[in-house]
KOLVOMAR-548003 format. One record per residue: x, y, z of N, C-alpha, C, CB in turn; residue in one letter. Coordinates in steps of 0.1 Angstrom, whole numbers, plus 5000, padded with zeros to 4 digits. Glycine has a CB too. Example, Ala and Ser with C-alpha at 12.3 -4.5 7.8 and 13.67 -1.06 7.14 Angstrom:
2
513249435078512349555078513249675078511349555090A/512849785071513749895071512950005079514149945057S/
***
This chain:
120
295379633562295279693548296479783546293979773547M/297079763534298279833531297879973527299079763520S/298880063528298680203525298380213510299880293528A/298980133502298780143487297380093484299780053480L/296879993490295479943488294480053492295279813495K/294780113503293880223508293880333498294380263522S/294980373493295180473483294280443471296680493479H/294380323466293680273454292180283456294080133450D/291780243468290280253472289780393473290080173485E/290580483478290180623478290080683464291180703486R/290980643455290880693442289580643435292080653433I/289280513437288080453431286780523436287980303435A/286780563449285580623454285480773451285580603469A/286580843447286480983444285481003432287881043440L/284781113432283981143420284781223411282681213425T/284481203398285181283388284781433389284781233374F/283481453393282981593395283781663405281481583398A/284281593415284981663426286381703422285081573438S/286981633412288381663407288381753395289081533404V/287281743387287281823374287481973376285881803368Y/286882043386287182183388288682213390286382243399P/289382113397290782133399291582123386291282023409H/291182033377291782023364291582153356291181903356Y/290382213357290082333350290982443355288582373351I/290982463369291782563375293282553371291582563390A/293782433371295182403369295582453355295582263370K/294782413345295182443331294882593328294382353321V/293782643333293482793330294482883337292082823335E/294982843349295982923356297282933348296282863370K/297482833339298682833331298482873317299282693331K/297282943315296982993302296482903291298183053296G/296082783295295482683286293982703287295982543289R/293282633277291782653277290982533281291382693263T/289782563284288782453287288682363275287482513292L/288682423263288482333251289682243250288482433239E/290882283253292082193252291882083263293382273255E/291382113275291182013285290181913280290682083298L/289081963274288081863269288581783258286881943264H/289481833250290081763239290881643244290881853230L/291681673254292581563259291681463267293681623269L/290681503274289781403281289081323270288781483290I/288581383259287981303249288981203242287381393238E/290181253240291181163234291381043243292481243232W/291481063256291780953265290580863267292181013279L/289380923269288280843273287180813262287580913284T/287180903252286180893242284880973246285780743240G/284881033257283681113261283681253255283681133277F/282681283247282481423242281981513253281581423230D/281881643250281481743261280081703267281381873255K/279181653259277881623264277881503274276881593253E/278581403270278781283279279481323291279481163271K/280581403290281281443302280381523311282481533297L/279581613306278681683314277681593322277881793306R/277181493314276281393320276881323332275781293309E/278181283330278881203340279181293353280181153335L/279481423350279681513361278381533368280181653355I/277281563361275981583368275581463376274881613357D/275881343371275581213379276481193390275581093369K/277581263391278581253401279181103402277981293415K/279481053390280080923390281480913396280080873375V/281780803402283080783408284080763396283080663418T/285380773400286380743389286280593385287780763395F/285880513394285680373390284680353379285280283402E/283480423380282480413370282880493358281080473376V/283480613360283980693349284880613339284780813354F/285780533345286680463336286080323331287980433343F/285080273339284380153333283680193321283380103344E/283080313320282380363308283280413297281380473313L/284480443300285380503290285880393280286580563297A/286080443268286680373258288180423256285880373244N/289080373263290480423263291080423249291280353273L/291780533247292480543234293580433233293180683233N/293680383221294580273218296080313220294480223204S/296380443221297780483223298080523238298080603214N/297180483247297280513261298580463266296080463269V/299080353261300380283265301580383263300580153258H/301380483255302480573252302580683263302280643239L/301680683272301780783283302680723294300280813289I/303780783296304780733305305380843313305980663297K/306080813323306780913332306280913346306581053326G/306681013353306281023368305081113370307581073376M/304281073379303181153383302881123398301881133374I/302781223406302481203421303481103427301081153423C/304781103422305781023428305780883423305581023443G/304980843414304880713408305180713394303480653411Y/305880603389306080593375304780523369307380503372R/304180593360302880543355302880403350302380643344I/303880373342303880243336304180123346304980233326E/304480163359304680063369303580053379305980093377E/302480133377301380123386300579993383300380253384I/300379913394299779783392298279783392300179693403E/297579873399296179883399295679953387295679953412N/294879883378294479933366293680063367293579833358P/292780083377292080203378292980313382290980183388L/293780293392294780403396295580443384295680353408T/296080343376296880383364296080473355297380253357Q/294780443352293980523343293780663348292680453341K/293580673361293480803367294780883366293080793382V/295880813368297180883367297480913352298280793372R/296980843343297080883328296481013327296380773319Y/295281033332294581163331295281273338293081153336L/295781243350296581343357297781383349296981283371D/298481293343299681323335299381403323300281183330K/298281373316297881463305297581603309296681393297L/296781613320296481753325297781823329295581743337V/298681753335299981823339300781863326300881723347D/300781783316301481813304300781943297301481703294E/299481943298298782063292299182183300297282033292L/299082173313299382293322300882333320299182253336A/301782243317303182283315303482343302303982163318K/302482353293302682413280303082323269303682513282G/302982193271303382103261302382113249303381953266R/302882093237301982103225300981993225302882103212K/299782023220298681933220298981803212297481993214M/299681813201299981693193300981603201300681733179D/301781653209302681573218301781513229303781663224K/300881593235300081543246299181423241299181653252I/298681443229297781343223298581223216296781403214L/299881223218300681123213300481103198300480993220R/300381213190300181203176301381183168299581343171A/
***
């Protein structure tokens, strides 16, 4: 099994609930708000706060999380490097979707304006 395939399988098995607190800590440490985080998650996935809470409570994996998501039509505009990988070159669709979310959270934490993060 290749290291990349193993990496993709680990991402698929991770629960969103296990990573979500890290997203919160990252953005709040940089002076951004939980509301802003929820706005970007909703923009990417279509999940409102209630649905997000439900998915967290159910401890769904990233695989299920993104199966249920209705990705924004402008998701193709999310480009650049995240975790050492160029997002637009990631071949595994699930890994790419998780990295889209990671990239948006990074942009929020770095102080980028919301209209830029949401590709408005």
